[in-house]
Residue, then its C-alpha position, 0 to 999 in steps of 0.5 A: x547318891x541321887x540326892x547328892x547328884x541333884x544337889x550338886x547339879x542344883x548348886x552349879x550354874x544352869x549352863x553347866x548342869x547336864x540336864x540343862x545342857x540337854x534341854x539347851x541342846x534340844x532347844x538349839x536343835x529345834x530352832x535349827x530345824x525351824x530355821x532350815x525349814x523357814x529358809x527352805x520355804x523362803x527359797x521355794x517362794x522365791x523360785x515360784x515368784x521367779x517362775x511365775x509367768x507374766x501377763x504376756x507369757x500367760x498368753x504364750x507370748x514373749x517380750x524379748x523380741x527385738x526390732x527387726x525380728x521376722x514375723x509372718x501374717x497368713x490369711x487362710x481360705x477358711x475362717x478357722x485357719x485351715x486349708x490353703x493360705x497366702x503369707x505376708x512377711x513383716x519385721x517388728x518395729x520397721x515399716x516395710x515396702x512392697x510392690x504388688x503384682x500388676x492388677x493388685x491393689x494397692x500398687x505400693x503396700x506398706x506394713x509395720x508390726x508393733x508389740x504392746x510392751x505391757x500385754x505382749x499383743x501385736x498390732x499390724x499397721x497396713x496402708x498404701x504407699x505412693x511413688x515416693x515410698x511409704x509414710x512414716x506411719x499408717x495413722x491415717x488408715x482406720x481399718x481395724x479388721x486385720x489389726x490386733x493379734x495374739x501370737x499363733x492364735x487364729x483371728x477369723x482366718x488370719x494368724x500371726x506367726x514368728x519367723x519368715x514365711x515357710x519354704x512351701x511358699x516358694x517351693x512346692x506350694x502344697x499349702x501356701x499359695x504365695x508370699x508378699x504378693x497379696x494385701x493380707x493386711x487389707x491396706x486397700x480398705x483404708x480409703x473405704x473405712x470410716x474414721x472412728x470419730x465420724x459417722x458414715x452418714x451425715x445428719x441433715x437439718x431442715x434447712x439443708x433439706x430445703x436447700x436441696x429441694x430448691x436446687x432440684x426445682 
């Protein structure tokens, strides 16, 4: 009878009671589902973390460029990077030397492109060379108008792009006037640009003024 069934079940170990087995099976199923859900959530978080862009990638940059990679710095006739332009080819991490056409300054042009490993931003170093070639670096040139670039972003009429100059620069010249014939990085301004720690003007004392007046008399 019903009472006998309840008594027999009650007299058995809990693990052997059908009702206990049902509860245990349901509990195991719930734990299994919870465990699977937790594993799925953990996997999703791991994938999201792996796919999350770094600081450089958020700016549309890549930190995988190797030294010697080709880049091109272009200067447009307009401030919004539209219209015709001239191009200057650069190599990442390498100082390149160019001899500009007669009448162009400087006669020997030196350029080096570097990339900030943390931010992904690029820095263009340009300076004049001499008869012996290019210096090891352009640290002596303080010109900073054409200096810092984010890849493929217009900076007041200049833009840095990956790869060599477009074929149009040596072909039909529909938009590109020339390549490697113009001082796009403004190395010719190096001698005219004041050092950041020095003022373009010197403050004179009263003693200096008196000496100058005495010389003039």
